[in-house]
The first five atom37 places (N, CA, C, CB, O) and aatype in JSON, in Angstrom:
{
  "aatype": [12, 2, 7, 9, 2, 10, 0, 6, 11, 9, 10, 11, 6, 13, 14, 1, 16, 2, 9, 9, 18, 9, 16, 7, 18, 6, 11, 18, 0, 13, 6, 15, 18, 1, 16, 8, 0, 15, 0, 13, 10, 10, 11, 14, 9, 7, 14, 6, 12, 10, 6, 3, 0, 10, 1, 2, 10, 1, 18, 14, 19, 15, 2, 9, 16, 6, 3, 12, 10, 19, 6, 5, 15, 10, 16, 7, 15, 19, 9, 7, 12, 1, 9, 5, 11, 4, 1, 6, 6, 1, 7, 9, 15, 1, 2, 3, 13, 0, 6, 0, 10, 7, 4, 19, 10, 15, 16, 19, 7, 1, 17, 6, 2, 7, 15, 1, 19, 14, 3, 19, 14, 12, 10, 12, 1, 9, 0, 11, 16, 10, 7, 19, 11, 9, 3, 3, 10, 10, 7],
  "atom_mask": [
    [1, 1, 1, 1, 1],
    [1, 1, 1, 1, 1],
    [1, 1, 1, 0, 1],
    [1, 1, 1, 1, 1],
    [1, 1, 1, 1, 1],
    [1, 1, 1, 1, 1],
    [1, 1, 1, 1, 1],
    [1, 1, 1, 1, 1],
    [1, 1, 1, 1, 1],
    [1, 1, 1, 1, 1],
    [1, 1, 1, 1, 1],
    [1, 1, 1, 1, 1],
    [1, 1, 1, 1, 1],
    [1, 1, 1, 1, 1],
    [1, 1, 1, 1, 1],
    [1, 1, 1, 1, 1],
    [1, 1, 1, 1, 1],
    [1, 1, 1, 1, 1],
    [1, 1, 1, 1, 1],
    [1, 1, 1, 1, 1],
    [1, 1, 1, 1, 1],
    [1, 1, 1, 1, 1],
    [1, 1, 1, 1, 1],
    [1, 1, 1, 0, 1],
    [1, 1, 1, 1, 1],
    [1, 1, 1, 1, 1],
    [1, 1, 1, 1, 1],
    [1, 1, 1, 1, 1],
    [1, 1, 1, 1, 1],
    [1, 1, 1, 1, 1],
    [1, 1, 1, 1, 1],
    [1, 1, 1, 1, 1],
    [1, 1, 1, 1, 1],
    [1, 1, 1, 1, 1],
    [1, 1, 1, 1, 1],
    [1, 1, 1, 1, 1],
    [1, 1, 1, 1, 1],
    [1, 1, 1, 1, 1],
    [1, 1, 1, 1, 1],
    [1, 1, 1, 1, 1],
    [1, 1, 1, 1, 1],
    [1, 1, 1, 1, 1],
    [1, 1, 1, 1, 1],
    [1, 1, 1, 1, 1],
    [1, 1, 1, 1, 1],
    [1, 1, 1, 0, 1],
    [1, 1, 1, 1, 1],
    [1, 1, 1, 1, 1],
    [1, 1, 1, 1, 1],
    [1, 1, 1, 1, 1],
    [1, 1, 1, 1, 1],
    [1, 1, 1, 1, 1],
    [1, 1, 1, 1, 1],
    [1, 1, 1, 1, 1],
    [1, 1, 1, 1, 1],
    [1, 1, 1, 1, 1],
    [1, 1, 1, 1, 1],
    [1, 1, 1, 1, 1],
    [1, 1, 1, 1, 1],
    [1, 1, 1, 1, 1],
    [1, 1, 1, 1, 1],
    [1, 1, 1, 1, 1],
    [1, 1, 1, 1, 1],
    [1, 1, 1, 1, 1],
    [1, 1, 1, 1, 1],
    [1, 1, 1, 1, 1],
    [1, 1, 1, 1, 1],
    [1, 1, 1, 1, 1],
    [1, 1, 1, 1, 1],
    [1, 1, 1, 1, 1],
    [1, 1, 1, 1, 1],
    [1, 1, 1, 1, 1],
    [1, 1, 1, 1, 1],
    [1, 1, 1, 1, 1],
    [1, 1, 1, 1, 1],
    [1, 1, 1, 0, 1],
    [1, 1, 1, 1, 1],
    [1, 1, 1, 1, 1],
    [1, 1, 1, 1, 1],
    [1, 1, 1, 0, 1],
    [1, 1, 1, 1, 1],
    [1, 1, 1, 1, 1],
    [1, 1, 1, 1, 1],
    [1, 1, 1, 1, 1],
    [1, 1, 1, 1, 1],
    [1, 1, 1, 1, 1],
    [1, 1, 1, 1, 1],
    [1, 1, 1, 1, 1],
    [1, 1, 1, 1, 1],
    [1, 1, 1, 1, 1],
    [1, 1, 1, 0, 1],
    [1, 1, 1, 1, 1],
    [1, 1, 1, 1, 1],
    [1, 1, 1, 1, 1],
    [1, 1, 1, 1, 1],
    [1, 1, 1, 1, 1],
    [1, 1, 1, 1, 1],
    [1, 1, 1, 1, 1],
    [1, 1, 1, 1, 1],
    [1, 1, 1, 1, 1],
    [1, 1, 1, 1, 1],
    [1, 1, 1, 0, 1],
    [1, 1, 1, 1, 1],
    [1, 1, 1, 1, 1],
    [1, 1, 1, 1, 1],
    [1, 1, 1, 1, 1],
    [1, 1, 1, 1, 1],
    [1, 1, 1, 1, 1],
    [1, 1, 1, 0, 1],
    [1, 1, 1, 1, 1],
    [1, 1, 1, 1, 1],
    [1, 1, 1, 1, 1],
    [1, 1, 1, 1, 1],
    [1, 1, 1, 0, 1],
    [1, 1, 1, 1, 1],
    [1, 1, 1, 1, 1],
    [1, 1, 1, 1, 1],
    [1, 1, 1, 1, 1],
    [1, 1, 1, 1, 1],
    [1, 1, 1, 1, 1],
    [1, 1, 1, 1, 1],
    [1, 1, 1, 1, 1],
    [1, 1, 1, 1, 1],
    [1, 1, 1, 1, 1],
    [1, 1, 1, 1, 1],
    [1, 1, 1, 1, 1],
    [1, 1, 1, 1, 1],
    [1, 1, 1, 1, 1],
    [1, 1, 1, 1, 1],
    [1, 1, 1, 1, 1],
    [1, 1, 1, 0, 1],
    [1, 1, 1, 1, 1],
    [1, 1, 1, 1, 1],
    [1, 1, 1, 1, 1],
    [1, 1, 1, 1, 1],
    [1, 1, 1, 1, 1],
    [1, 1, 1, 1, 1],
    [1, 1, 1, 1, 1],
    [1, 1, 1, 0, 1]
  ],
  "atom_positions": [
    [[113.8, 72.03, 95.15], [112.52, 72.23, 95.83], [111.89, 73.49, 95.25], [112.71, 72.35, 97.39], [112.58, 74.5, 95.07]],
    [[110.63, 73.45, 94.96], [109.94, 74.64, 94.46], [109.29, 75.39, 95.63], [108.88, 74.25, 93.39], [109.31, 74.92, 96.77]],
    [[108.73, 76.54, 95.34], [108.11, 77.38, 96.37], [106.97, 76.7, 97.05], [0.0, 0.0, 0.0], [106.8, 76.88, 98.25]],
    [[106.18, 75.92, 96.35], [105.02, 75.27, 96.96], [105.51, 74.21, 97.96], [104.12, 74.62, 95.87], [104.96, 74.09, 99.06]],
    [[106.55, 73.44, 97.57], [107.07, 72.45, 98.52], [107.67, 73.12, 99.74], [108.11, 71.56, 97.85], [107.51, 72.64, 100.86]],
    [[108.35, 74.24, 99.53], [108.9, 74.98, 100.66], [107.81, 75.49, 101.58], [109.75, 76.16, 100.17], [107.93, 75.39, 102.8]],
    [[106.72, 76.03, 101.0], [105.61, 76.53, 101.76], [104.99, 75.38, 102.61], [104.55, 77.16, 100.81], [104.65, 75.59, 103.77]],
    [[104.86, 74.21, 102.04], [104.33, 73.07, 102.76], [105.19, 72.71, 103.96], [104.21, 71.88, 101.83], [104.67, 72.39, 105.03]],
    [[106.52, 72.77, 103.79], [107.45, 72.48, 104.89], [107.35, 73.51, 105.99], [108.89, 72.41, 104.39], [107.34, 73.17, 107.17]],
    [[107.27, 74.8, 105.59], [107.16, 75.9, 106.54], [105.83, 75.74, 107.33], [107.22, 77.29, 105.79], [105.8, 75.85, 108.55]],
    [[104.75, 75.48, 106.59], [103.44, 75.4, 107.26], [103.32, 74.18, 108.18], [102.33, 75.35, 106.23], [102.54, 74.2, 109.13]],
    [[104.08, 73.13, 107.9], [104.05, 71.97, 108.75], [104.62, 72.36, 110.12], [104.85, 70.79, 108.11], [104.1, 71.93, 111.15]],
    [[105.65, 73.16, 110.14], [106.3, 73.61, 111.38], [105.58, 74.83, 112.02], [107.78, 73.96, 111.08], [105.42, 74.93, 113.23]],
    [[105.17, 75.74, 111.14], [104.54, 77.01, 111.62], [103.22, 77.2, 110.85], [105.51, 78.27, 111.41], [103.18, 77.95, 109.87]],
    [[102.16, 76.53, 111.29], [100.91, 76.52, 110.51], [100.23, 77.86, 110.31], [99.95, 75.63, 111.15], [99.43, 78.0, 109.38]],
    [[100.51, 78.83, 111.13], [99.84, 80.15, 110.96], [100.75, 81.15, 110.21], [99.46, 80.75, 112.36], [100.63, 82.36, 110.38]],
    [[101.64, 80.63, 109.38], [102.46, 81.53, 108.56], [101.69, 82.0, 107.33], [103.76, 80.82, 108.13], [100.98, 81.24, 106.68]],
    [[101.85, 83.29, 107.04], [101.27, 83.84, 105.82], [102.21, 83.52, 104.69], [101.01, 85.37, 105.93], [103.41, 83.78, 104.77]],
    [[101.65, 82.96, 103.63], [102.41, 82.67, 102.42], [101.85, 83.53, 101.28], [102.34, 81.15, 102.07], [100.66, 83.52, 100.99]],
    [[102.76, 84.28, 100.65], [102.44, 85.06, 99.45], [103.34, 84.58, 98.32], [102.6, 86.59, 99.7], [104.56, 84.74, 98.38]],
    [[102.74, 84.02, 97.33], [103.52, 83.54, 96.16], [103.68, 84.71, 95.18], [102.82, 82.3, 95.45], [102.72, 85.43, 94.89]],
    [[104.87, 84.87, 94.67], [105.17, 85.82, 93.59], [105.9, 85.06, 92.54], [106.0, 87.06, 94.07], [107.02, 84.61, 92.77]],
    [[105.29, 84.91, 91.39], [105.88, 84.09, 90.33], [105.54, 84.6, 88.96], [105.43, 82.67, 90.46], [104.62, 85.4, 88.78]],
    [[106.29, 84.14, 88.01], [106.04, 84.49, 86.61], [105.28, 83.37, 85.93], [0.0, 0.0, 0.0], [105.04, 83.45, 84.73]],
    [[104.89, 82.32, 86.68], [104.24, 81.15, 86.1], [102.84, 80.97, 86.59], [105.02, 79.91, 86.39], [102.63, 80.47, 87.69]],
    [[101.86, 81.38, 85.79], [100.48, 81.33, 86.15], [100.01, 79.9, 86.44], [99.65, 81.95, 85.06], [99.09, 79.69, 87.23]],
    [[100.64, 78.92, 85.8], [100.22, 77.54, 85.93], [100.32, 77.02, 87.38], [101.06, 76.67, 85.02], [99.67, 76.04, 87.73]],
    [[101.11, 77.66, 88.21], [101.26, 77.22, 89.59], [100.17, 77.77, 90.54], [102.63, 77.62, 90.09], [100.08, 77.37, 91.7]],
    [[99.39, 78.69, 90.02], [98.37, 79.29, 90.88], [97.43, 78.26, 91.49], [97.57, 80.32, 90.11], [97.19, 78.27, 92.69]],
    [[96.9, 77.38, 90.66], [95.95, 76.37, 91.14], [96.61, 75.47, 92.2], [95.43, 75.52, 89.97], [96.04, 75.21, 93.26]],
    [[97.81, 75.01, 91.9], [98.53, 74.13, 92.84], [98.86, 74.82, 94.14], [99.81, 73.64, 92.21], [98.93, 74.17, 95.18]],
    [[99.06, 76.15, 94.11], [99.42, 76.88, 95.34], [98.25, 76.92, 96.33], [99.86, 78.32, 95.0], [98.48, 77.11, 97.52]],
    [[97.06, 76.76, 95.87], [95.9, 76.88, 96.76], [95.86, 75.78, 97.83], [94.62, 76.84, 95.95], [95.21, 75.94, 98.86]],
    [[96.54, 74.69, 97.58], [96.53, 73.64, 98.59], [97.3, 74.03, 99.88], [97.13, 72.37, 97.99], [97.2, 73.36, 100.91]],
    [[98.06, 75.11, 99.77], [98.75, 75.61, 100.96], [97.99, 76.77, 101.62], [100.17, 76.07, 100.58], [98.47, 77.36, 102.59]],
    [[96.82, 77.08, 101.08], [95.97, 78.15, 101.65], [96.76, 79.44, 101.75], [95.42, 77.76, 103.05], [96.78, 80.09, 102.79]],
    [[97.4, 79.81, 100.65], [98.2, 81.03, 100.64], [97.4, 82.28, 100.89], [98.9, 81.16, 99.34], [96.2, 82.31, 100.63]],
    [[98.05, 83.3, 101.4], [97.39, 84.59, 101.6], [97.19, 85.3, 100.27], [98.21, 85.47, 102.54], [96.24, 86.07, 100.1]],
    [[98.1, 85.04, 99.33], [97.97, 85.69, 98.0], [98.85, 84.96, 96.99], [98.37, 87.21, 98.06], [99.82, 84.29, 97.34]],
    [[98.47, 85.11, 95.75], [99.23, 84.6, 94.6], [99.35, 85.74, 93.64], [98.55, 83.35, 93.93], [98.36, 86.14, 93.03]],
    [[100.56, 86.28, 93.48], [100.78, 87.45, 92.6], [101.58, 87.01, 91.38], [101.52, 88.6, 93.37], [102.59, 86.32, 91.5]],
    [[101.12, 87.41, 90.24], [101.76, 87.09, 88.97], [102.63, 88.27, 88.55], [100.7, 86.75, 87.87], [102.16, 89.4, 88.47]],
    [[103.93, 87.96, 88.27], [104.84, 89.01, 87.83], [104.42, 89.56, 86.51], [106.26, 88.49, 87.74], [103.81, 88.84, 85.71]],
    [[104.71, 90.81, 86.23], [105.36, 91.79, 87.11], [104.34, 92.34, 88.11], [105.98, 92.94, 86.28], [103.16, 92.52, 87.8]],
    [[104.83, 92.6, 89.3], [103.94, 93.15, 90.33], [104.42, 94.56, 90.68], [103.92, 92.24, 91.6], [105.6, 94.9, 90.59]],
    [[103.45, 95.35, 91.09], [103.76, 96.7, 91.52], [103.61, 96.8, 93.04], [0.0, 0.0, 0.0], [103.08, 95.9, 93.69]],
    [[104.07, 97.91, 93.58], [103.99, 98.06, 95.05], [102.55, 97.99, 95.53], [104.62, 99.41, 95.5], [102.31, 97.46, 96.61]],
    [[101.6, 98.5, 94.78], [100.23, 98.51, 95.22], [99.67, 97.07, 95.3], [99.38, 99.37, 94.29], [98.84, 96.79, 96.16]],
    [[100.1, 96.2, 94.45], [99.65, 94.8, 94.5], [100.14, 94.13, 95.78], [100.16, 94.02, 93.26], [99.4, 93.43, 96.46]],
    [[101.44, 94.38, 96.07], [102.0, 93.77, 97.28], [101.37, 94.37, 98.52], [103.52, 93.95, 97.32], [101.07, 93.64, 99.48]],
    [[101.16, 95.68, 98.53], [100.52, 96.31, 99.68], [99.13, 95.75, 99.88], [100.46, 97.83, 99.5], [98.72, 95.53, 101.02]],
    [[98.39, 95.52, 98.81], [97.04, 94.94, 98.92], [97.1, 93.54, 99.52], [96.36, 94.89, 97.53], [96.3, 93.18, 100.38]],
    [[98.08, 92.75, 99.05], [98.23, 91.4, 99.56], [98.56, 91.44, 101.07], [99.32, 90.64, 98.77], [98.04, 90.65, 101.84]],
    [[99.42, 92.36, 101.47], [99.78, 92.47, 102.88], [98.62, 92.96, 103.77], [100.96, 93.42, 103.03], [98.51, 92.6, 104.94]],
    [[97.76, 93.79, 103.17], [96.58, 94.25, 103.91], [95.57, 93.11, 104.1], [95.92, 95.42, 103.17], [94.74, 93.18, 105.01]],
    [[95.62, 92.1, 103.28], [94.61, 91.04, 103.29], [95.24, 89.7, 103.65], [93.92, 90.95, 101.92], [94.91, 88.68, 103.06]],
    [[96.14, 89.69, 104.6], [96.76, 88.45, 105.02], [95.76, 87.51, 105.61], [97.85, 88.72, 106.02], [94.81, 87.92, 106.26]],
    [[95.97, 86.25, 105.38], [95.13, 85.22, 105.95], [95.14, 85.22, 107.48], [95.55, 83.89, 105.44], [94.11, 85.07, 108.14]],
    [[96.31, 85.39, 108.0], [96.51, 85.49, 109.45], [97.04, 86.89, 109.74], [97.49, 84.38, 109.99], [98.25, 87.1, 109.7]],
    [[96.18, 87.82, 110.04], [96.61, 89.21, 110.26], [97.68, 89.29, 111.34], [95.4, 90.1, 110.64], [97.62, 88.58, 112.35]],
    [[98.63, 90.13, 111.12], [99.68, 90.32, 112.11], [99.14, 91.2, 113.22], [100.94, 90.95, 111.48], [98.67, 92.3, 112.97]],
    [[99.22, 90.71, 114.44], [98.73, 91.49, 115.56], [99.53, 91.15, 116.81], [97.23, 91.23, 115.79], [100.44, 90.32, 116.77]],
    [[99.19, 91.78, 117.89], [99.86, 91.51, 119.17], [101.36, 91.74, 119.08], [99.59, 90.08, 119.63], [102.14, 90.9, 119.53]],
    [[101.75, 92.84, 118.5], [103.17, 93.16, 118.39], [103.65, 93.57, 119.77], [103.44, 94.3, 117.33], [103.12, 94.51, 120.36]],
    [[104.63, 92.86, 120.27], [105.13, 93.13, 121.62], [106.32, 94.05, 121.56], [105.49, 91.83, 122.35], [106.91, 94.24, 120.5]],
    [[106.67, 94.61, 122.7], [107.87, 95.48, 122.83], [109.12, 94.66, 122.44], [108.02, 96.06, 124.31], [110.02, 95.19, 121.79]],
    [[109.17, 93.4, 122.84], [110.33, 92.54, 122.52], [110.47, 92.38, 120.99], [110.16, 91.12, 123.19], [111.57, 92.41, 120.45]],
    [[109.34, 92.23, 120.32], [109.38, 92.12, 118.84], [109.95, 93.39, 118.21], [107.97, 91.85, 118.27], [110.73, 93.32, 117.26]],
    [[109.56, 94.56, 118.75], [110.06, 95.82, 118.23], [111.56, 95.96, 118.46], [109.33, 96.97, 118.85], [112.28, 96.42, 117.58]],
    [[112.02, 95.58, 119.63], [113.43, 95.62, 119.97], [114.2, 94.67, 119.05], [113.65, 95.24, 121.46], [115.24, 95.04, 118.51]],
    [[113.68, 93.46, 118.86], [114.36, 92.51, 117.99], [114.43, 93.05, 116.55], [113.64, 91.16, 118.02], [115.46, 92.9, 115.89]],
    [[113.37, 93.65, 116.07], [113.38, 94.21, 114.72], [114.42, 95.31, 114.64], [111.98, 94.76, 114.34], [115.14, 95.43, 113.65]],
    [[114.49, 96.12, 115.69], [115.46, 97.22, 115.7], [116.88, 96.67, 115.62], [115.3, 98.09, 116.97], [117.69, 97.15, 114.83]],
    [[117.17, 95.65, 116.44], [118.49, 95.03, 116.42], [118.77, 94.37, 115.09], [118.62, 94.02, 117.54], [119.88, 94.46, 114.58]],
    [[117.77, 93.7, 114.53], [117.98, 93.04, 113.23], [118.27, 94.08, 112.18], [116.74, 92.19, 112.82], [119.12, 93.85, 111.32]],
    [[117.59, 95.22, 112.23], [117.84, 96.26, 111.25], [119.24, 96.77, 111.33], [0.0, 0.0, 0.0], [119.86, 97.03, 110.29]],
    [[119.79, 96.93, 112.51], [121.14, 97.42, 112.62], [122.16, 96.38, 112.15], [121.42, 97.82, 114.05], [123.19, 96.75, 111.58]],
    [[121.89, 95.1, 112.36], [122.77, 94.08, 111.9], [122.78, 94.01, 110.37], [122.37, 92.76, 112.49], [123.84, 93.92, 109.75]],
    [[121.59, 94.05, 109.78], [121.51, 94.04, 108.31], [122.22, 95.28, 107.77], [120.01, 94.01, 107.83], [122.97, 95.19, 106.8]],
    [[121.99, 96.41, 108.38], [122.66, 97.67, 107.95], [124.16, 97.54, 107.99], [0.0, 0.0, 0.0], [124.86, 97.94, 107.05]],
    [[124.66, 96.97, 109.11], [126.12, 96.8, 109.22], [126.66, 95.86, 108.15], [126.5, 96.27, 110.61], [127.76, 96.06, 107.65]],
    [[125.91, 94.84, 107.81], [126.37, 93.93, 106.76], [126.35, 94.59, 105.38], [125.5, 92.66, 106.73], [127.24, 94.38, 104.56]],
    [[125.31, 95.39, 105.14], [125.27, 96.12, 103.87], [126.49, 97.05, 103.79], [123.93, 96.92, 103.73], [127.18, 97.08, 102.78]],
    [[126.73, 97.8, 104.84], [127.85, 98.78, 104.85], [129.17, 98.02, 104.66], [127.86, 99.62, 106.2], [130.01, 98.45, 103.88]],
    [[129.37, 96.93, 105.35], [130.58, 96.14, 105.27], [130.85, 95.69, 103.85], [130.5, 94.96, 106.19], [131.94, 95.87, 103.32]],
    [[129.81, 95.08, 103.23], [129.92, 94.58, 101.85], [130.2, 95.74, 100.89], [128.63, 93.84, 101.43], [131.04, 95.63, 99.99]],
    [[129.5, 96.83, 101.09], [129.68, 97.96, 100.21], [131.09, 98.5, 100.28], [128.7, 99.04, 100.55], [131.71, 98.78, 99.25]],
    [[131.61, 98.65, 101.52], [132.96, 99.19, 101.7], [134.0, 98.22, 101.2], [133.23, 99.52, 103.18], [134.99, 98.64, 100.6]],
    [[133.81, 96.91, 101.42], [134.77, 95.9, 100.93], [134.92, 95.95, 99.41], [134.32, 94.5, 101.35], [135.96, 95.6, 98.85]],
    [[133.85, 96.39, 98.75], [133.9, 96.47, 97.26], [134.31, 97.87, 96.79], [132.52, 96.1, 96.66], [134.34, 98.14, 95.58]],
    [[134.61, 98.75, 97.72], [135.06, 100.07, 97.36], [134.02, 100.95, 96.72], [0.0, 0.0, 0.0], [134.33, 101.84, 95.94]],
    [[132.74, 100.69, 97.08], [131.65, 101.47, 96.52], [131.27, 102.59, 97.48], [130.43, 100.57, 96.22], [131.01, 102.33, 98.66]],
    [[131.24, 103.8, 97.01], [130.84, 104.92, 97.87], [129.34, 104.84, 98.15], [131.2, 106.29, 97.2], [128.58, 104.22, 97.4]],
    [[128.95, 105.44, 99.21], [127.53, 105.46, 99.55], [126.72, 106.13, 98.45], [127.31, 106.16, 100.88], [125.61, 105.7, 98.14]],
    [[127.25, 107.17, 97.91], [126.58, 107.9, 96.8], [126.41, 107.01, 95.57], [127.38, 109.16, 96.42], [125.32, 106.93, 94.99]],
    [[127.49, 106.36, 95.18], [127.43, 105.46, 94.0], [126.47, 104.31, 94.24], [128.82, 104.89, 93.67], [125.74, 103.89, 93.34]],
    [[126.47, 103.81, 95.49], [125.58, 102.71, 95.85], [124.11, 103.15, 95.72], [125.89, 102.23, 97.28], [123.29, 102.43, 95.14]],
    [[123.79, 104.33, 96.26], [122.46, 104.86, 96.18], [122.02, 105.04, 94.73], [122.37, 106.16, 96.92], [120.89, 104.72, 94.35]],
    [[122.94, 105.57, 93.94], [122.66, 105.77, 92.5], [122.39, 104.45, 91.76], [123.84, 106.5, 91.83], [121.47, 104.35, 90.94]],
    [[123.21, 103.42, 92.08], [123.03, 102.11, 91.45], [121.72, 101.47, 91.82], [124.15, 101.2, 91.82], [121.17, 100.69, 91.04]],
    [[121.2, 101.78, 93.02], [119.96, 101.19, 93.49], [118.73, 102.05, 93.14], [120.04, 100.98, 94.98], [117.59, 101.63, 93.31]],
    [[119.01, 103.27, 92.64], [117.92, 104.16, 92.3], [117.2, 104.72, 93.53], [0.0, 0.0, 0.0], [115.99, 104.94, 93.5]],
    [[117.95, 104.95, 94.59], [117.37, 105.55, 95.8], [118.21, 106.76, 96.2], [117.3, 104.5, 96.98], [119.24, 107.05, 95.6]],
    [[117.73, 107.45, 97.22], [118.46, 108.64, 97.68], [119.51, 108.23, 98.7], [117.51, 109.68, 98.28], [119.39, 107.2, 99.36]],
    [[120.53, 109.08, 98.81], [121.65, 108.83, 99.7], [121.2, 108.65, 101.15], [122.65, 109.97, 99.59], [121.74, 107.81, 101.87]],
    [[120.22, 109.44, 101.59], [119.78, 109.34, 102.97], [119.15, 107.98, 103.27], [118.8, 110.45, 103.28], [119.23, 107.51, 104.4]],
    [[118.54, 107.34, 102.28], [117.98, 106.01, 102.46], [119.06, 104.99, 102.79], [117.21, 105.58, 101.22], [118.92, 104.17, 103.7]],
    [[120.14, 105.05, 102.03], [121.27, 104.15, 102.29], [121.81, 104.41, 103.68], [122.39, 104.34, 101.23], [122.14, 103.47, 104.4]],
    [[121.9, 105.67, 104.06], [122.36, 106.03, 105.42], [121.47, 105.44, 106.51], [0.0, 0.0, 0.0], [121.96, 104.95, 107.54]],
    [[120.18, 105.49, 106.27], [119.21, 104.9, 107.27], [119.36, 103.4, 107.37], [117.74, 105.24, 106.88], [119.3, 102.84, 108.46]],
    [[119.56, 102.75, 106.21], [119.77, 101.29, 106.27], [121.03, 100.99, 107.08], [119.88, 100.68, 104.82], [121.02, 100.14, 107.98]],
    [[122.13, 101.68, 106.75], [123.39, 101.37, 107.36], [123.44, 101.73, 108.85], [124.47, 102.06, 106.64], [124.2, 101.1, 109.59]],
    [[122.67, 102.7, 109.31], [122.68, 103.02, 110.72], [121.62, 102.25, 111.47], [122.49, 104.49, 110.92], [121.51, 102.38, 112.69]],
    [[120.81, 101.42, 110.76], [119.85, 100.55, 111.39], [118.52, 101.17, 111.72], [0.0, 0.0, 0.0], [117.69, 100.54, 112.38]],
    [[118.31, 102.41, 111.27], [116.99, 103.04, 111.57], [115.91, 102.58, 110.6], [117.09, 104.57, 111.5], [114.72, 102.74, 110.87]],
    [[116.32, 101.99, 109.46], [115.39, 101.44, 108.48], [115.94, 100.11, 107.99], [115.17, 102.43, 107.29], [117.15, 99.87, 108.01]],
    [[115.01, 99.26, 107.54], [115.42, 97.99, 106.93], [114.84, 97.97, 105.51], [114.93, 96.74, 107.78], [113.65, 98.26, 105.33]],
    [[115.64, 97.63, 104.52], [115.13, 97.56, 103.16], [114.05, 96.49, 103.02], [116.27, 97.28, 102.19], [114.09, 95.47, 103.71]],
    [[113.07, 96.73, 102.12], [112.08, 95.7, 101.89], [112.7, 94.58, 101.06], [110.84, 96.28, 101.2], [113.83, 94.71, 100.59]],
    [[111.98, 93.5, 100.86], [112.52, 92.33, 100.18], [112.96, 92.62, 98.75], [111.49, 91.22, 100.19], [114.05, 92.22, 98.36]],
    [[112.13, 93.3, 97.95], [112.62, 93.59, 96.57], [113.88, 94.42, 96.57], [111.55, 94.31, 95.76], [114.76, 94.21, 95.72]],
    [[113.99, 95.33, 97.48], [115.23, 96.18, 97.56], [116.39, 95.32, 98.07], [115.02, 97.44, 98.52], [117.51, 95.49, 97.59]],
    [[116.17, 94.41, 98.98], [117.24, 93.53, 99.45], [117.78, 92.7, 98.3], [116.74, 92.61, 100.58], [118.98, 92.42, 98.22]],
    [[116.87, 92.31, 97.42], [117.31, 91.51, 96.27], [118.22, 92.38, 95.36], [116.05, 90.96, 95.47], [119.23, 91.9, 94.84]],
    [[117.83, 93.64, 95.17], [118.64, 94.53, 94.36], [119.97, 94.84, 95.01], [117.9, 95.8, 94.09], [121.0, 94.91, 94.34]],
    [[119.95, 95.03, 96.34], [121.18, 95.27, 97.1], [122.14, 94.11, 96.94], [120.87, 95.5, 98.58], [123.32, 94.3, 96.65]],
    [[121.62, 92.9, 97.15], [122.45, 91.71, 97.03], [123.03, 91.59, 95.63], [121.66, 90.47, 97.38], [124.21, 91.28, 95.49]],
    [[122.26, 91.83, 94.62], [122.73, 91.75, 93.24], [123.8, 92.83, 93.02], [121.53, 91.92, 92.24], [124.84, 92.53, 92.43]],
    [[123.56, 94.05, 93.46], [124.51, 95.11, 93.28], [125.84, 94.83, 93.95], [123.95, 96.39, 93.79], [126.9, 95.16, 93.42]],
    [[125.78, 94.21, 95.16], [126.98, 93.92, 95.91], [127.58, 92.57, 95.52], [126.68, 93.94, 97.4], [128.68, 92.25, 95.95]],
    [[126.89, 91.77, 94.73], [127.38, 90.48, 94.33], [127.42, 89.46, 95.45], [0.0, 0.0, 0.0], [128.32, 88.62, 95.53]],
    [[126.41, 89.55, 96.34], [126.31, 88.61, 97.48], [124.94, 87.99, 97.43], [126.56, 89.32, 98.87], [124.07, 88.42, 96.68]],
    [[124.76, 86.95, 98.26], [123.45, 86.32, 98.43], [122.71, 87.12, 99.52], [123.58, 84.77, 98.82], [123.31, 87.74, 100.39]],
    [[121.36, 87.07, 99.4], [120.54, 87.77, 100.41], [120.85, 87.19, 101.8], [119.0, 87.63, 100.08], [120.85, 87.92, 102.8]],
    [[121.1, 85.89, 101.87], [121.42, 85.26, 103.16], [122.66, 85.89, 103.81], [121.66, 83.76, 102.96], [122.75, 85.96, 105.03]],
    [[123.62, 86.37, 102.96], [124.81, 87.03, 103.48], [124.43, 88.3, 104.19], [125.8, 87.32, 102.37], [125.07, 88.69, 105.17]],
    [[123.38, 88.97, 103.71], [122.94, 90.22, 104.33], [122.06, 89.93, 105.58], [122.14, 91.08, 103.3], [122.14, 90.66, 106.58]],
    [[121.27, 88.9, 105.52], [120.38, 88.59, 106.61], [121.01, 87.78, 107.71], [119.21, 87.86, 106.1], [120.57, 87.82, 108.86]],
    [[122.06, 87.04, 107.36], [122.74, 86.2, 108.34], [122.06, 84.87, 108.39], [0.0, 0.0, 0.0], [122.46, 83.99, 109.15]]
  ]
}
């Protein structure tokens, strides 16, 4: 299944989902419009391109409830615990892990204690560094 087919399935169940395509294949841009995507980004992308896409979502994120914030907080701590568990199982120190990811030690600490959640590109790097699938980190 390709990303466009996946987006169609997601939108069938959750029609107000924001879809942002990130691909190295420009030829899919035209085909992606049938899903009314919020953005189509051609690799390589920079943080500013992604930030711009997030600022211009088709369905702006609003009405954030207290329950949503609590859930995000709990999710962050679960992801952090999984990152820490995988890191420790592989015998990687926090310092070496931070260095391998190109971030500072305090950032790894914040992920592992649940006060911060890595963004998607960083989750991909974390998974690769730990030799696991992103799903293993997300549950």
